[in-house]
Backbone atoms as SQL, in Angstrom:
CREATE TABLE atoms (id INTEGER PRIMARY KEY, chain TEXT, resi INTEGER, resn TEXT, atom TEXT, x REAL, y REAL, z REAL);
INSERT INTO atoms VALUES
  (1, 'A', 1, 'MET', 'N', 0.928, -1.134, 0.019),
  (2, 'A', 1, 'MET', 'CA', 0.012, -0.122, 0.053),
  (3, 'A', 1, 'MET', 'C', 0.921, 1.159, -0.005),
  (4, 'A', 2, 'ARG', 'N', 0.530, 2.052, -0.921),
  (5, 'A', 2, 'ARG', 'CA', 1.490, 3.308, -0.897),
  (6, 'A', 2, 'ARG', 'C', 0.953, 4.465, 0.073),
  (7, 'A', 3, 'LYS', 'N', 1.814, 5.205, 0.325),
  (8, 'A', 3, 'LYS', 'CA', 1.599, 6.340, 1.229),
  (9, 'A', 3, 'LYS', 'C', 0.989, 7.431, 0.439),
  (10, 'A', 4, 'PRO', 'N', -0.116, 8.128, 0.929),
  (11, 'A', 4, 'PRO', 'CA', -0.743, 9.218, 0.128),
  (12, 'A', 4, 'PRO', 'C', 0.226, 10.436, 0.169),
  (13, 'A', 5, 'SER', 'N', 0.210, 11.057, -0.919),
  (14, 'A', 5, 'SER', 'CA', 1.023, 12.296, -1.136),
  (15, 'A', 5, 'SER', 'C', 0.516, 13.399, -0.259),
  (16, 'A', 6, 'TYR', 'N', 1.293, 14.540, -0.147),
  (17, 'A', 6, 'TYR', 'CA', 0.945, 15.615, 0.523),
  (18, 'A', 6, 'TYR', 'C', -0.353, 16.235, 0.225),
  (19, 'A', 7, 'SER', 'N', -0.451, 16.392, -1.159),
  (20, 'A', 7, 'SER', 'CA', -1.715, 17.016, -1.644),
  (21, 'A', 7, 'SER', 'C', -2.939, 16.154, -1.526),
  (22, 'A', 8, 'GLU', 'N', -2.712, 14.814, -1.498),
  (23, 'A', 8, 'GLU', 'CA', -3.908, 13.942, -1.316),
  (24, 'A', 8, 'GLU', 'C', -4.266, 13.980, 0.211),
  (25, 'A', 9, 'GLN', 'N', -3.306, 14.037, 1.104),
  (26, 'A', 9, 'GLN', 'CA', -3.479, 14.197, 2.511),
  (27, 'A', 9, 'GLN', 'C', -4.292, 15.417, 2.818),
  (28, 'A', 10, 'ARG', 'N', -3.790, 16.605, 2.045),
  (29, 'A', 10, 'ARG', 'CA', -4.517, 17.897, 2.333),
  (30, 'A', 10, 'ARG', 'C', -5.924, 17.814, 1.779),
  (31, 'A', 11, 'LYS', 'N', -6.179, 17.291, 0.614),
  (32, 'A', 11, 'LYS', 'CA', -7.485, 17.111, -0.034),
  (33, 'A', 11, 'LYS', 'C', -8.468, 16.285, 0.987),
  (34, 'A', 12, 'SER', 'N', -7.891, 15.262, 1.427),
  (35, 'A', 12, 'SER', 'CA', -8.691, 14.425, 2.366),
  (36, 'A', 12, 'SER', 'C', -9.171, 15.169, 3.557),
  (37, 'A', 13, 'TYR', 'N', -8.077, 15.938, 4.145),
  (38, 'A', 13, 'TYR', 'CA', -8.442, 16.764, 5.391),
  (39, 'A', 13, 'TYR', 'C', -9.456, 17.813, 5.111),
  (40, 'A', 14, 'SER', 'N', -9.315, 18.390, 3.961),
  (41, 'A', 14, 'SER', 'CA', -10.343, 19.513, 3.606),
  (42, 'A', 14, 'SER', 'C', -11.719, 18.835, 3.302),
  (43, 'A', 15, 'GLU', 'N', -11.787, 17.628, 2.881),
  (44, 'A', 15, 'GLU', 'CA', -13.068, 16.974, 2.717),
  (45, 'A', 15, 'GLU', 'C', -13.607, 16.645, 3.974),
  (46, 'A', 16, 'GLN', 'N', -12.871, 16.258, 4.893),
  (47, 'A', 16, 'GLN', 'CA', -13.372, 15.900, 6.218),
  (48, 'A', 16, 'GLN', 'C', -13.982, 17.308, 6.962),
  (49, 'A', 17, 'ARG', 'N', -13.378, 18.258, 6.674),
  (50, 'A', 17, 'ARG', 'CA', -13.853, 19.404, 7.290),
  (51, 'A', 17, 'ARG', 'C', -15.132, 19.933, 6.694),
  (52, 'A', 18, 'THR', 'N', -15.341, 19.626, 5.468),
  (53, 'A', 18, 'THR', 'CA', -16.598, 20.066, 4.853),
  (54, 'A', 18, 'THR', 'C', -17.749, 18.957, 4.926),
  (55, 'A', 19, 'GLN', 'N', -17.430, 17.945, 5.559),
  (56, 'A', 19, 'GLN', 'CA', -18.528, 16.977, 5.741),
  (57, 'A', 19, 'GLN', 'C', -19.570, 17.538, 6.830),
  (58, 'A', 20, 'PRO', 'N', -20.648, 16.810, 7.088),
  (59, 'A', 20, 'PRO', 'CA', -21.662, 17.303, 8.017),
  (60, 'A', 20, 'PRO', 'C', -21.203, 17.986, 9.121),
  (61, 'A', 21, 'ASP', 'N', -21.885, 19.099, 9.555),
  (62, 'A', 21, 'ASP', 'CA', -21.402, 19.970, 10.466),
  (63, 'A', 21, 'ASP', 'C', -21.526, 19.483, 11.934),
  (64, 'A', 22, 'GLU', 'N', -20.723, 18.488, 12.182),
  (65, 'A', 22, 'GLU', 'CA', -20.836, 17.835, 13.509),
  (66, 'A', 22, 'GLU', 'C', -20.146, 18.745, 14.531),
  (67, 'A', 23, 'GLN', 'N', -18.935, 19.318, 14.113),
  (68, 'A', 23, 'GLN', 'CA', -18.215, 20.056, 15.074),
  (69, 'A', 23, 'GLN', 'C', -18.959, 21.353, 15.330),
  (70, 'A', 24, 'PRO', 'N', -19.443, 22.097, 14.466),
  (71, 'A', 24, 'PRO', 'CA', -20.295, 23.411, 14.912),
  (72, 'A', 24, 'PRO', 'C', -21.486, 23.038, 15.730),
  (73, 'A', 25, 'LYS', 'N', -22.055, 21.774, 15.529),
  (74, 'A', 25, 'LYS', 'CA', -23.138, 21.432, 16.456),
  (75, 'A', 25, 'LYS', 'C', -22.646, 21.154, 17.817),
  (76, 'A', 26, 'GLU', 'N', -21.477, 20.508, 17.960),
  (77, 'A', 26, 'GLU', 'CA', -21.018, 20.192, 19.230),
  (78, 'A', 26, 'GLU', 'C', -20.653, 21.585, 19.915),
  (79, 'A', 27, 'ALA', 'N', -20.058, 22.388, 19.195),
  (80, 'A', 27, 'ALA', 'CA', -19.654, 23.761, 19.770),
  (81, 'A', 27, 'ALA', 'C', -20.783, 24.484, 20.235),
  (82, 'A', 28, 'GLU', 'N', -21.891, 24.548, 19.402),
  (83, 'A', 28, 'GLU', 'CA', -23.160, 25.173, 19.855),
  (84, 'A', 28, 'GLU', 'C', -23.634, 24.556, 21.077),
  (85, 'A', 29, 'GLN', 'N', -23.685, 23.193, 21.168),
  (86, 'A', 29, 'GLN', 'CA', -24.142, 22.388, 22.294),
  (87, 'A', 29, 'GLN', 'C', -23.312, 22.802, 23.510),
  (88, 'A', 30, 'ALA', 'N', -21.975, 22.952, 23.278),
  (89, 'A', 30, 'ALA', 'CA', -21.089, 23.289, 24.527),
  (90, 'A', 30, 'ALA', 'C', -21.404, 24.741, 24.882),
  (91, 'A', 31, 'LYS', 'N', -21.672, 25.545, 23.994),
  (92, 'A', 31, 'LYS', 'CA', -21.875, 27.100, 24.325),
  (93, 'A', 31, 'LYS', 'C', -23.301, 27.034, 25.180),
  (94, 'A', 32, 'ASP', 'N', -24.275, 26.251, 24.650),
  (95, 'A', 32, 'ASP', 'CA', -25.646, 26.295, 25.351),
  (96, 'A', 32, 'ASP', 'C', -25.401, 25.724, 26.703),
  (97, 'A', 33, 'ASP', 'N', -24.718, 24.551, 26.814),
  (98, 'A', 33, 'ASP', 'CA', -24.379, 24.089, 28.190),
  (99, 'A', 33, 'ASP', 'C', -23.671, 25.070, 29.110),
  (100, 'A', 34, 'ALA', 'N', -22.755, 25.779, 28.654),
  (101, 'A', 34, 'ALA', 'CA', -21.975, 26.665, 29.457),
  (102, 'A', 34, 'ALA', 'C', -22.948, 27.924, 30.022),
  (103, 'A', 35, 'GLN', 'N', -23.847, 28.369, 29.102),
  (104, 'A', 35, 'GLN', 'CA', -24.862, 29.377, 29.399),
  (105, 'A', 35, 'GLN', 'C', -25.730, 28.877, 30.403),
  (106, 'A', 36, 'ARG', 'N', -26.264, 27.705, 30.258),
  (107, 'A', 36, 'ARG', 'CA', -27.149, 27.202, 31.249),
  (108, 'A', 36, 'ARG', 'C', -26.457, 26.932, 32.634),
  (109, 'A', 37, 'ALA', 'N', -25.209, 26.542, 32.484),
  (110, 'A', 37, 'ALA', 'CA', -24.396, 26.466, 33.792),
  (111, 'A', 37, 'ALA', 'C', -24.233, 27.856, 34.371),
  (112, 'A', 38, 'ARG', 'N', -23.930, 28.935, 33.623),
  (113, 'A', 38, 'ARG', 'CA', -23.831, 30.152, 34.249),
  (114, 'A', 38, 'ARG', 'C', -25.204, 30.653, 34.863),
  (115, 'A', 39, 'GLU', 'N', -26.227, 30.464, 34.218),
  (116, 'A', 39, 'GLU', 'CA', -27.503, 30.746, 34.731),
  (117, 'A', 39, 'GLU', 'C', -27.797, 30.132, 35.918),
  (118, 'A', 40, 'ALA', 'N', -27.579, 28.792, 36.004),
  (119, 'A', 40, 'ALA', 'CA', -27.866, 28.059, 37.223),
  (120, 'A', 40, 'ALA', 'C', -27.000, 28.496, 38.361),
  (121, 'A', 41, 'GLN', 'N', -25.754, 28.899, 38.038),
  (122, 'A', 41, 'GLN', 'CA', -24.781, 29.363, 39.038),
  (123, 'A', 41, 'GLN', 'C', -25.377, 30.781, 39.616),
  (124, 'A', 42, 'ALA', 'N', -25.869, 31.601, 38.809),
  (125, 'A', 42, 'ALA', 'CA', -26.344, 32.852, 39.143),
  (126, 'A', 42, 'ALA', 'C', -27.753, 32.722, 40.011),
  (127, 'A', 43, 'LYS', 'N', -28.560, 31.746, 39.615),
  (128, 'A', 43, 'LYS', 'CA', -29.734, 31.358, 40.403),
  (129, 'A', 43, 'LYS', 'C', -29.330, 30.913, 41.737),
  (130, 'A', 44, 'ALA', 'N', -28.374, 30.039, 41.850),
  (131, 'A', 44, 'ALA', 'CA', -27.990, 29.466, 43.119),
  (132, 'A', 44, 'ALA', 'C', -27.468, 30.657, 44.100),
  (133, 'A', 45, 'GLU', 'N', -26.593, 31.463, 43.402),
  (134, 'A', 45, 'GLU', 'CA', -25.996, 32.554, 44.227),
  (135, 'A', 45, 'GLU', 'C', -27.101, 33.487, 44.673),
  (136, 'A', 46, 'ASN', 'N', -28.075, 33.766, 43.903),
  (137, 'A', 46, 'ASN', 'CA', -29.182, 34.654, 44.265),
  (138, 'A', 46, 'ASN', 'C', -29.987, 33.976, 45.515),
  (139, 'A', 47, 'LYS', 'N', -30.260, 32.547, 45.304),
  (140, 'A', 47, 'LYS', 'CA', -30.863, 31.872, 46.368),
  (141, 'A', 47, 'LYS', 'C', -30.122, 31.854, 47.737),
  (142, 'A', 48, 'PHE', 'N', -28.799, 31.848, 47.642),
  (143, 'A', 48, 'PHE', 'CA', -27.927, 31.799, 48.803),
  (144, 'A', 48, 'PHE', 'C', -28.009, 33.342, 49.495),
  (145, 'A', 49, 'ALA', 'N', -27.989, 34.291, 48.558),
  (146, 'A', 49, 'ALA', 'CA', -28.011, 35.614, 49.137),
  (147, 'A', 49, 'ALA', 'C', -29.351, 36.038, 49.796),
  (148, 'A', 50, 'ASP', 'N', -30.360, 35.424, 49.144),
  (149, 'A', 50, 'ASP', 'CA', -31.776, 35.494, 49.838),
  (150, 'A', 50, 'ASP', 'C', -31.808, 34.885, 51.150),
  (151, 'A', 51, 'ALA', 'N', -31.310, 33.621, 51.233),
  (152, 'A', 51, 'ALA', 'CA', -31.327, 32.952, 52.469),
  (153, 'A', 51, 'ALA', 'C', -30.520, 33.485, 53.541),
  (154, 'A', 52, 'ASP', 'N', -29.305, 34.118, 53.117),
  (155, 'A', 52, 'ASP', 'CA', -28.398, 34.761, 54.037),
  (156, 'A', 52, 'ASP', 'C', -29.088, 36.017, 54.649),
  (157, 'A', 53, 'ALA', 'N', -29.859, 36.782, 53.817),
  (158, 'A', 53, 'ALA', 'CA', -30.514, 38.025, 54.185),
  (159, 'A', 53, 'ALA', 'C', -31.770, 37.557, 55.100),
  (160, 'A', 54, 'ALA', 'N', -32.382, 36.489, 54.893),
  (161, 'A', 54, 'ALA', 'CA', -33.453, 36.005, 55.800),
  (162, 'A', 54, 'ALA', 'C', -32.946, 35.534, 57.098),
  (163, 'A', 55, 'ARG', 'N', -31.849, 34.908, 57.094),
  (164, 'A', 55, 'ARG', 'CA', -31.219, 34.481, 58.478),
  (165, 'A', 55, 'ARG', 'C', -30.766, 35.702, 59.225),
  (166, 'A', 56, 'SER', 'N', -30.228, 36.734, 58.529),
  (167, 'A', 56, 'SER', 'CA', -29.825, 37.921, 59.273),
  (168, 'A', 56, 'SER', 'C', -31.065, 38.663, 59.829),
  (169, 'A', 57, 'ALA', 'N', -32.087, 38.907, 58.964),
  (170, 'A', 57, 'ALA', 'CA', -33.245, 39.376, 59.605),
  (171, 'A', 57, 'ALA', 'C', -33.790, 38.493, 60.730),
  (172, 'A', 58, 'ALA', 'N', -33.791, 37.149, 60.717),
  (173, 'A', 58, 'ALA', 'CA', -34.327, 36.454, 61.805),
  (174, 'A', 58, 'ALA', 'C', -33.496, 36.577, 63.039),
  (175, 'A', 59, 'GLU', 'N', -32.149, 36.687, 62.881),
  (176, 'A', 59, 'GLU', 'CA', -31.368, 36.900, 64.027),
  (177, 'A', 59, 'GLU', 'C', -31.680, 38.334, 64.643),
  (178, 'A', 60, 'GLU', 'N', -31.797, 39.280, 63.841),
  (179, 'A', 60, 'GLU', 'CA', -32.202, 40.667, 64.403),
  (180, 'A', 60, 'GLU', 'C', -33.478, 40.571, 65.122),
  (181, 'A', 61, 'ARG', 'N', -34.445, 39.821, 64.606),
  (182, 'A', 61, 'ARG', 'CA', -35.798, 39.856, 65.206),
  (183, 'A', 61, 'ARG', 'C', -35.683, 39.146, 66.645),
  (184, 'A', 62, 'LEU', 'N', -34.708, 38.095, 66.617),
  (185, 'A', 62, 'LEU', 'CA', -34.586, 37.325, 67.869),
  (186, 'A', 62, 'LEU', 'C', -34.017, 38.234, 68.946),
  (187, 'A', 63, 'LYS', 'N', -32.923, 38.887, 68.432),
  (188, 'A', 63, 'LYS', 'CA', -32.193, 39.782, 69.373),
  (189, 'A', 63, 'LYS', 'C', -33.165, 40.899, 69.938),
  (190, 'A', 64, 'ALA', 'N', -34.033, 41.498, 69.150),
  (191, 'A', 64, 'ALA', 'CA', -34.951, 42.435, 69.553),
  (192, 'A', 64, 'ALA', 'C', -35.968, 41.760, 70.576),
  (193, 'A', 65, 'SER', 'N', -36.337, 40.684, 70.183),
  (194, 'A', 65, 'SER', 'CA', -37.303, 39.915, 71.090),
  (195, 'A', 65, 'SER', 'C', -36.655, 39.726, 72.475),
  (196, 'A', 66, 'GLU', 'N', -35.467, 39.194, 72.497),
  (197, 'A', 66, 'GLU', 'CA', -34.807, 39.048, 73.748),
  (198, 'A', 66, 'GLU', 'C', -34.489, 40.174, 74.623),
  (199, 'A', 67, 'ARG', 'N', -34.211, 41.378, 73.829),
  (200, 'A', 67, 'ARG', 'CA', -33.950, 42.732, 74.517),
  (201, 'A', 67, 'ARG', 'C', -35.324, 43.177, 75.096),
  (202, 'A', 68, 'ALA', 'N', -36.428, 42.999, 74.332),
  (203, 'A', 68, 'ALA', 'CA', -37.748, 43.411, 74.805),
  (204, 'A', 68, 'ALA', 'C', -38.117, 42.473, 76.143),
  (205, 'A', 69, 'ALA', 'N', -37.896, 41.243, 76.109),
  (206, 'A', 69, 'ALA', 'CA', -38.297, 40.380, 77.204),
  (207, 'A', 69, 'ALA', 'C', -37.423, 40.727, 78.378),
  (208, 'A', 70, 'LYS', 'N', -36.159, 41.102, 78.284),
  (209, 'A', 70, 'LYS', 'CA', -35.241, 41.526, 79.285),
  (210, 'A', 70, 'LYS', 'C', -35.664, 42.833, 79.916),
  (211, 'A', 71, 'ASN', 'N', -36.143, 43.676, 79.047),
  (212, 'A', 71, 'ASN', 'CA', -36.623, 44.969, 79.696),
  (213, 'A', 71, 'ASN', 'C', -37.986, 45.022, 80.120),
  (214, 'A', 72, 'GLU', 'N', -38.876, 44.128, 79.877),
  (215, 'A', 72, 'GLU', 'CA', -40.144, 44.065, 80.139),
  (216, 'A', 72, 'GLU', 'C', -40.313, 44.138, 81.710),
  (217, 'A', 73, 'ARG', 'N', -40.948, 45.198, 82.197),
  (218, 'A', 73, 'ARG', 'CA', -41.089, 45.187, 83.725),
  (219, 'A', 73, 'ARG', 'C', -42.302, 44.349, 84.132),
  (220, 'A', 74, 'GLY', 'N', -43.324, 44.252, 83.472),
  (221, 'A', 74, 'GLY', 'CA', -44.459, 43.641, 84.001),
  (222, 'A', 74, 'GLY', 'C', -45.450, 44.533, 84.633),
  (223, 'A', 75, 'PHE', 'N', -46.624, 44.121, 84.816),
  (224, 'A', 75, 'PHE', 'CA', -47.778, 44.898, 85.405),
  (225, 'A', 75, 'PHE', 'C', -47.451, 45.317, 86.854),
  (226, 'A', 76, 'GLY', 'N', -47.032, 44.187, 87.546),
  (227, 'A', 76, 'GLY', 'CA', -46.715, 44.479, 88.980),
  (228, 'A', 76, 'GLY', 'C', -45.604, 45.481, 89.276),
  (229, 'A', 77, 'ALA', 'N', -44.525, 45.490, 88.552),
  (230, 'A', 77, 'ALA', 'CA', -43.567, 46.435, 88.623),
  (231, 'A', 77, 'ALA', 'C', -44.054, 47.867, 88.110),
  (232, 'A', 78, 'TRP', 'N', -44.959, 47.925, 87.159),
  (233, 'A', 78, 'TRP', 'CA', -45.382, 49.170, 86.687),
  (234, 'A', 78, 'TRP', 'C', -46.337, 49.836, 87.879),
  (235, 'A', 79, 'LEU', 'N', -47.158, 49.043, 88.494),
  (236, 'A', 79, 'LEU', 'CA', -47.936, 49.466, 89.668),
  (237, 'A', 79, 'LEU', 'C', -46.944, 49.931, 90.863),
  (238, 'A', 80, 'ARG', 'N', -45.993, 49.227, 91.153),
  (239, 'A', 80, 'ARG', 'CA', -45.086, 49.627, 92.204),
  (240, 'A', 80, 'ARG', 'C', -44.439, 50.877, 91.758),
  (241, 'A', 81, 'GLY', 'N', -44.058, 51.032, 90.547),
  (242, 'A', 81, 'GLY', 'CA', -43.467, 52.297, 90.157),
  (243, 'A', 81, 'GLY', 'C', -44.456, 53.518, 90.230),
  (244, 'A', 82, 'LEU', 'N', -45.504, 53.167, 89.926),
  (245, 'A', 82, 'LEU', 'CA', -46.717, 54.175, 89.984),
  (246, 'A', 82, 'LEU', 'C', -46.811, 54.716, 91.370),
  (247, 'A', 83, 'PHE', 'N', -46.878, 53.749, 92.317),
  (248, 'A', 83, 'PHE', 'CA', -47.035, 54.209, 93.811),
  (249, 'A', 83, 'PHE', 'C', -45.803, 54.280, 94.560),
  (250, 'A', 84, 'GLY', 'N', -44.790, 54.161, 93.923),
  (251, 'A', 84, 'GLY', 'CA', -43.522, 54.474, 94.629),
  (252, 'A', 84, 'GLY', 'C', -43.059, 53.426, 95.663),
  (253, 'A', 85, 'ARG', 'N', -43.548, 52.238, 95.642),
  (254, 'A', 85, 'ARG', 'CA', -43.204, 51.218, 96.675),
  (255, 'A', 85, 'ARG', 'C', -42.309, 50.216, 96.126),
  (256, 'A', 86, 'LYS', 'N', -41.336, 49.792, 96.771),
  (257, 'A', 86, 'LYS', 'CA', -40.419, 48.712, 96.433),
  (258, 'A', 86, 'LYS', 'C', -40.920, 47.433, 96.998),
  (259, 'A', 87, 'PRO', 'N', -40.742, 46.364, 96.181),
  (260, 'A', 87, 'PRO', 'CA', -41.068, 44.936, 96.861),
  (261, 'A', 87, 'PRO', 'C', -40.174, 44.669, 98.068),
  (262, 'A', 88, 'SER', 'N', -40.688, 43.862, 98.811),
  (263, 'A', 88, 'SER', 'CA', -39.855, 43.464, 100.113),
  (264, 'A', 88, 'SER', 'C', -38.715, 42.678, 99.790),
  (265, 'A', 89, 'ASN', 'N', -38.514, 42.017, 98.731),
  (266, 'A', 89, 'ASN', 'CA', -37.328, 41.188, 98.510),
  (267, 'A', 89, 'ASN', 'C', -36.158, 42.019, 97.788),
  (268, 'A', 90, 'GLU', 'N', -36.416, 43.254, 97.501),
  (269, 'A', 90, 'GLU', 'CA', -35.335, 44.069, 96.862),
  (270, 'A', 90, 'GLU', 'C', -34.593, 44.970, 97.891);
C-alpha cells in the first residue's frame, strides 16, 4: 500500500472538514451548556443571598425579642413604680 502524497492528504483533510457540521453542532451544544451552567450558578447565588438575608433578619428579630423580654417590667412592677413602693425582696 502506498503512502498518500501531501496534496492527497490535504485534500482528504479538507473533505473531512466540509462533511456534515458535527463540530459546529458540538460547539453550539457546548456554548448552550455553558450558558445554562452560568444561569444555574447565578440562580444558586441569588438563592444563597436571599437565604443569608432572611437569616440575618431572623437573628435581628430574635435579638430584639430578647431585649424586649429582658426590659419588660411587667404589670406589678409598673404598679409599684406608679405608687413608689419597692417590693420587700429588693
